[in-house]
C-alpha positions as CSV (number, residue, x, y, z in Angstrom):
1,M,-13.0,22.7,-12.6
2,K,-15.2,19.6,-12.8
3,I,-13.5,16.2,-12.6
4,L,-15.2,12.6,-13.2
5,I,-13.2,10.1,-11.0
6,C,-13.4,6.3,-12.2
7,T,-12.5,3.5,-9.8
8,S,-13.1,0.0,-9.3
9,E,-13.0,0.6,-5.4
10,Y,-14.1,3.6,-3.1
11,Y,-14.8,4.2,0.4
12,P,-16.1,2.7,2.6
13,Q,-15.2,-0.4,0.6
14,G,-11.8,-1.1,-1.2
15,S,-8.1,-0.8,0.1
16,G,-5.3,0.9,-1.7
17,I,-7.0,2.4,-4.6
18,A,-10.0,3.4,-2.6
19,N,-7.6,5.0,-0.3
20,V,-6.1,7.4,-2.8
21,A,-9.1,8.3,-4.6
22,Y,-11.3,8.9,-1.5
23,N,-8.9,11.0,0.3
24,V,-7.6,13.1,-2.6
25,V,-11.3,13.7,-3.5
26,E,-12.4,14.8,-0.2
27,K,-9.3,17.4,0.0
28,L,-10.1,18.4,-3.7
29,K,-13.6,19.5,-2.6
30,K,-12.6,21.5,0.2
31,K,-10.4,23.3,-2.6
32,G,-13.8,23.9,-4.4
33,I,-13.0,21.4,-7.2
34,T,-16.1,19.8,-8.6
35,C,-15.6,15.8,-8.3
36,E,-17.9,13.2,-9.4
37,V,-17.1,9.7,-8.6
38,C,-18.3,6.5,-10.6
39,S,-17.3,3.4,-9.0
40,P,-19.4,0.1,-7.9
41,V,-20.4,1.7,-4.8
42,G,-20.8,5.4,-6.4
43,P,-21.3,7.8,-4.5
44,D,-22.1,9.4,-7.6
45,I,-22.4,7.1,-10.3
46,K,-23.0,3.4,-9.2
47,L,-22.2,0.8,-11.9
48,G,-22.2,-2.8,-11.0
49,S,-21.4,-4.4,-7.5
50,E,-18.4,-4.7,-5.3
51,I,-15.5,-6.4,-7.1
52,K,-15.2,-9.8,-5.7
53,Y,-13.8,-12.1,-8.8
54,G,-10.4,-10.8,-9.6
55,R,-9.8,-9.7,-13.3
56,L,-13.0,-11.0,-14.5
57,S,-14.9,-8.5,-12.5
58,L,-12.5,-5.6,-13.2
59,L,-12.9,-6.0,-16.8
60,R,-16.9,-6.1,-16.5
61,F,-16.7,-3.2,-14.3
62,W,-14.7,-1.2,-17.0
63,N,-16.8,-2.5,-19.7
64,K,-19.7,-0.9,-17.8
65,V,-17.9,2.5,-17.6
66,Q,-17.1,2.3,-21.6
67,K,-21.1,1.9,-22.0
68,Q,-22.0,4.7,-19.7
69,F,-20.0,7.1,-21.2
70,K,-19.5,6.2,-24.8
71,D,-22.4,8.1,-26.2
72,S,-22.7,10.9,-23.7
73,S,-21.3,14.5,-24.3
74,H,-20.0,14.5,-20.6
75,N,-19.1,18.0,-19.6
76,Y,-16.1,17.0,-17.4
77,D,-13.0,19.1,-17.7
78,I,-10.5,16.1,-17.0
79,V,-11.4,12.4,-16.3
80,W,-9.4,10.5,-13.4
81,L,-8.9,6.9,-14.0
82,H,-7.6,4.3,-11.6
83,N,-6.2,1.0,-12.8
84,P,-8.3,1.3,-15.9
85,L,-9.0,-1.9,-18.1
86,F,-10.6,-0.9,-21.4
87,I,-10.6,-4.0,-23.7
88,G,-12.9,-2.1,-25.9
89,K,-12.6,1.7,-27.2
90,I,-11.5,4.1,-24.6
91,P,-14.6,6.7,-24.3
92,F,-12.5,9.3,-22.7
93,D,-10.2,11.8,-24.8
94,N,-8.9,13.9,-21.8
95,C,-7.8,11.8,-19.0
96,L,-5.1,11.4,-16.2
97,V,-4.4,7.7,-15.3
98,T,-3.0,6.5,-11.9
99,V,-1.7,2.9,-11.7
100,H,-1.5,1.5,-8.4
101,T,-0.3,-1.8,-9.1
102,T,0.8,-4.1,-12.1
103,P,1.5,-7.8,-12.0
104,H,4.5,-7.4,-14.2
105,G,7.1,-7.1,-11.1
106,Q,5.1,-10.2,-9.4
107,V,5.6,-12.1,-12.6
108,A,9.4,-11.1,-13.1
109,R,10.1,-12.2,-9.3
110,K,8.0,-15.4,-9.2
111,V,6.6,-14.1,-6.2
112,Y,3.6,-16.6,-6.1
113,P,3.0,-20.6,-6.4
114,W,3.1,-21.8,-10.1
115,H,-0.7,-21.9,-10.5
116,L,-1.0,-18.3,-9.3
117,H,2.1,-17.5,-11.3
118,L,0.6,-18.5,-14.5
119,Y,-2.5,-16.3,-13.6
120,K,-0.6,-13.4,-13.0
121,K,1.3,-13.9,-16.2
122,M,-2.0,-13.8,-17.9
123,V,-3.2,-10.8,-16.1
124,S,0.1,-8.8,-16.9
125,Y,-0.7,-9.5,-20.6
126,I,-4.3,-7.9,-20.1
127,D,-3.0,-5.1,-18.1
128,G,-0.2,-4.3,-20.5
129,Y,-2.4,-4.5,-23.6
130,C,-5.0,-2.1,-21.5
131,L,-2.6,0.5,-20.9
132,K,-1.2,0.5,-24.2
133,K,-4.5,1.2,-25.9
134,F,-4.5,4.7,-24.3
135,K,-3.3,7.7,-27.1
136,K,0.2,8.6,-27.2
137,D,-0.5,11.8,-25.6
138,T,-2.0,10.4,-22.4
139,Y,-0.4,11.0,-19.0
140,F,-0.1,8.6,-16.3
141,T,0.8,8.8,-12.4
142,A,2.2,5.8,-10.5
143,V,1.9,5.6,-6.7
144,D,5.6,4.2,-6.2
145,P,8.7,4.1,-8.2
146,T,8.9,0.1,-9.0
147,V,5.3,0.8,-10.5
148,S,6.8,3.3,-12.8
149,T,9.6,1.1,-13.9
150,E,7.3,-1.8,-14.5
151,M,4.7,0.7,-16.7
152,V,7.9,1.7,-18.7
153,K,8.6,-2.2,-19.3
154,L,5.0,-2.4,-20.7
155,G,5.5,0.1,-23.2
156,I,4.4,3.5,-21.5
157,P,7.2,6.4,-21.9
158,R,8.9,7.2,-19.0
159,D,8.4,11.1,-19.6
160,H,4.8,10.6,-19.5
161,I,4.9,9.0,-15.7
162,Q,4.8,11.1,-12.7
163,Y,5.5,9.5,-9.2
164,I,2.8,10.5,-6.6
165,P,2.9,8.6,-3.5
166,N,0.4,7.1,-1.6
167,G,-0.6,9.4,1.5
168,V,-1.5,8.9,4.7
169,D,-3.7,10.7,7.6
170,I,-1.0,12.3,9.8
171,D,-3.6,13.4,12.2
172,L,-4.9,10.1,12.9
173,F,-1.9,8.0,12.7
174,K,0.5,10.0,15.0
175,P,2.7,9.2,17.8
176,R,1.0,8.8,21.4
177,K,1.8,7.7,25.1
178,K,2.5,4.0,24.6
179,E,1.7,2.7,28.4
180,S,-2.0,3.7,28.3
181,L,-2.4,2.3,24.6
182,K,-0.7,-0.9,25.6
183,Q,-2.7,-1.6,28.5
184,E,-6.0,-0.8,26.6
185,L,-4.7,-3.4,24.0
186,G,-3.5,-5.8,26.3
187,L,0.0,-5.8,25.2
188,P,3.0,-6.1,28.0
189,L,3.8,-3.0,29.5
190,D,7.0,-4.0,30.1
191,C,8.1,-5.3,26.5
192,E,9.2,-3.3,23.2
193,I,6.4,-4.1,20.6
194,I,7.7,-5.1,16.9
195,L,4.7,-4.9,14.7
196,S,4.1,-7.0,11.3
197,Y,0.9,-5.4,10.1
198,G,-0.8,-6.7,7.1
199,R,-2.1,-9.7,5.0
200,I,-0.2,-12.9,6.4
201,S,0.4,-14.4,3.0
202,D,3.5,-15.9,1.0
203,Q,4.5,-12.5,-0.2
204,K,5.1,-11.1,3.1
205,R,7.4,-14.1,4.3
206,P,5.5,-14.5,7.8
207,I,6.8,-17.9,8.1
208,E,10.6,-16.7,8.0
209,L,9.8,-14.0,10.0
210,I,8.6,-16.3,12.8
211,E,11.8,-18.4,12.3
212,L,14.1,-14.9,12.6
213,F,12.5,-13.6,15.6
214,A,12.7,-17.0,17.2
215,Q,16.7,-16.6,16.7
216,T,16.3,-12.8,17.7
217,G,14.7,-14.0,20.8
218,E,17.8,-16.0,21.8
219,K,19.8,-12.8,21.9
220,I,17.6,-10.1,23.5
221,D,14.8,-10.0,26.0
222,N,11.7,-7.8,26.5
223,T,10.8,-7.9,23.0
224,I,7.6,-9.3,21.7
225,L,6.7,-9.7,17.9
226,V,3.0,-8.8,17.3
227,F,1.1,-10.1,14.1
228,A,-2.1,-7.9,13.1
229,G,-3.9,-9.0,10.1
230,D,-5.4,-12.2,8.5
231,G,-4.7,-14.1,5.4
232,E,-4.2,-17.7,4.1
233,L,-0.9,-18.5,6.0
234,L,-2.4,-17.3,9.3
235,P,-3.3,-21.0,10.6
236,R,0.1,-22.5,9.6
237,A,1.9,-19.3,11.6
238,R,0.0,-20.1,14.6
239,K,0.5,-23.7,14.5
240,M,4.4,-22.8,14.2
241,V,4.4,-20.6,17.0
242,E,2.5,-23.3,18.9
243,T,4.8,-25.9,18.0
244,K,7.8,-24.3,19.0
245,N,6.4,-22.9,22.0
246,L,7.2,-19.1,21.0
247,K,6.0,-17.2,23.8
248,N,7.0,-13.8,22.7
249,I,4.9,-13.9,19.5
250,K,1.1,-12.9,19.5
251,F,-1.5,-12.7,16.5
252,L,-4.2,-10.3,17.0
253,G,-6.2,-11.5,13.5
254,Y,-8.1,-8.7,11.8
255,I,-8.0,-5.2,13.0
256,D,-10.2,-2.4,12.3
257,H,-8.0,0.3,10.3
258,K,-9.8,3.4,11.7
259,K,-10.5,2.4,15.5
260,V,-7.6,-0.2,16.2
261,A,-4.8,0.5,13.6
262,P,-3.8,4.1,14.9
263,K,-3.7,2.9,18.7
264,L,-1.8,-0.2,17.8
265,L,0.7,1.5,15.7
266,S,1.2,4.2,18.4
267,A,1.8,1.4,21.1
268,S,4.4,-0.4,18.9
269,D,8.0,0.3,18.8
270,Y,9.2,-0.9,15.7
271,Y,7.4,-1.9,12.5
272,I,8.9,-4.6,10.4
273,L,8.1,-5.9,6.8
274,I,10.5,-8.7,5.2
275,S,8.2,-9.0,1.8
276,K,9.4,-10.4,-1.4
277,Y,7.8,-7.8,-3.3
278,E,5.9,-4.9,-2.5
279,G,4.3,-1.8,-4.1
280,Q,4.2,1.3,-1.6
281,P,2.8,-0.2,1.4
282,L,-0.1,1.9,3.2
283,T,1.0,0.3,6.2
284,L,4.6,1.2,6.1
285,L,3.6,5.0,6.1
286,E,1.3,4.9,8.8
287,A,3.8,3.4,10.9
288,M,6.2,6.1,10.0
289,A,3.6,8.8,10.7
290,S,3.2,7.0,14.1
291,G,6.9,7.4,14.6
292,L,8.0,3.9,14.4
293,K,11.5,2.7,13.8
294,C,11.5,0.4,10.7
295,I,12.8,-3.1,9.8
296,V,12.4,-3.9,6.2
297,S,13.8,-6.3,3.5
298,D,16.0,-4.6,0.8
299,I,13.7,-4.9,-2.0
300,P,13.4,-1.4,-4.2
301,N,10.3,0.2,-2.9
302,L,11.5,-0.1,0.8
303,K,14.6,1.5,0.2
304,M,13.4,4.9,1.1
305,I,13.8,3.8,4.6
306,I,17.3,4.1,4.6
307,D,18.1,6.4,1.4
308,D,15.6,9.4,2.2
309,A,13.9,9.0,5.6
310,E,16.8,7.4,7.8
311,C,14.5,5.7,10.1
312,G,15.4,2.2,10.3
313,I,17.4,-0.7,8.7
314,S,17.3,-2.6,5.5
315,L,18.1,-6.4,5.3
316,D,19.3,-9.2,2.7
317,I,16.5,-11.8,4.3
318,Q,18.4,-14.5,2.3
319,G,21.9,-13.3,3.7
320,D,23.8,-14.4,6.7
321,N,23.4,-13.2,10.3
322,V,20.0,-11.7,9.9
323,S,18.7,-12.3,13.3
324,S,21.9,-10.8,14.6
325,Q,21.4,-7.6,12.7
326,I,17.9,-7.3,14.0
327,A,19.3,-7.9,17.6
328,E,22.0,-5.2,17.1
329,Y,19.6,-2.8,15.8
330,L,17.0,-3.3,18.7
331,E,19.9,-2.7,21.5
332,S,21.2,0.6,19.2
333,D,20.7,4.1,20.3
334,N,18.0,4.5,17.5
335,L,15.5,7.1,19.1
336,Q,16.4,9.8,16.4
337,D,14.9,7.1,13.7
338,A,11.6,7.6,15.5
339,K,11.7,11.2,14.8
340,N,13.0,10.8,11.3
341,A,10.1,8.5,10.5
342,R,7.4,11.0,11.7
343,S,8.9,13.9,10.1
344,Y,9.4,12.2,6.8
345,A,5.9,11.3,6.6
346,V,4.6,14.7,7.7
347,E,6.9,16.3,4.9
348,N,5.8,13.9,1.9
349,F,2.9,11.9,2.7
350,D,0.1,14.1,4.1
351,W,-3.0,14.1,2.1
352,E,-2.9,17.9,1.4
353,I,0.5,17.6,-0.1
354,I,-0.5,14.5,-2.3
355,A,-4.0,16.2,-3.4
356,D,-1.9,19.3,-4.4
357,K,0.2,17.1,-6.9
358,Y,-2.8,15.6,-8.3
359,L,-4.3,19.1,-8.8
360,D,-1.2,20.1,-10.7
361,E,-1.4,17.2,-12.7
362,F,-5.2,17.9,-13.8
363,K,-4.4,21.7,-14.2
364,K,-1.4,20.7,-16.9
365,R,-4.0,18.4,-19.0
366,L,-6.6,21.4,-19.4
């Protein structure tokens, strides 16, 4: 089997899309599958440069893809497309389309301020138009259940969508001895670590999280909240902690995903994410693989924490006594949750399992 992979981002650049495309390709190669990757960085076919200017750059990249392959009698058995945006004619007959995210849910939930909301609304229209251009017999995969639902609202038949989750390197992200890692990272040895790992932006509600933890800190001792990541709200968050003189909140800023993140996750005790809206956060899967107990908001894509994995708690962030619920969970006998988190990640998110699921979909299309 020979597969062409077209993606707007690929290792070593990019994030979610690059993560799926690269890891699945590497697993497929080990199975003897021939893969050629077309992206702004190659490695096999390089088109354009790194995506830096939102949808305009993405549309330009996919226009280059369309021109590159429109006149060629390419000899690929199947083409794997990641979030494609073809305004013109689609150059491939036999393809599998993987959708990582749509702006539809962000628009519906009004996640962003008004000016960004208008931009996302325009983007949602463009994305919907491009997805509906594919032939009626085209099949899709979605990396999380919410994306599947949003695709249906954009006009894709539900029976043409297969859910295949994101994956995680379970050998890189795993439980380790916390004491030595805390010492190496400069974290207090006598405190439990609650980790917020990801972009510090309005969508993640970092200001609300600081308020919550300030209240939780009044109810429980020996716990520290650690923010890892940067973002537009980082200066405001730092200022708020300084003004309130909160000694049990620490900011690490940007951390290296391969070198530092596995150690930081293993050194932590809890993972916390109280977003207004999420796809399927890679950091959540990495936290679970690292054996962290999870504290999350009660939005659809985080429900697996309580419904399936049974490795934490889900909170109505707008409800009453949220800080008391967090404090109660921190003081509870929750060691089994850590074991459940690791087990669920190993059984569901190992890249070997994910690659096999994609390979099954490719074979169906032959």
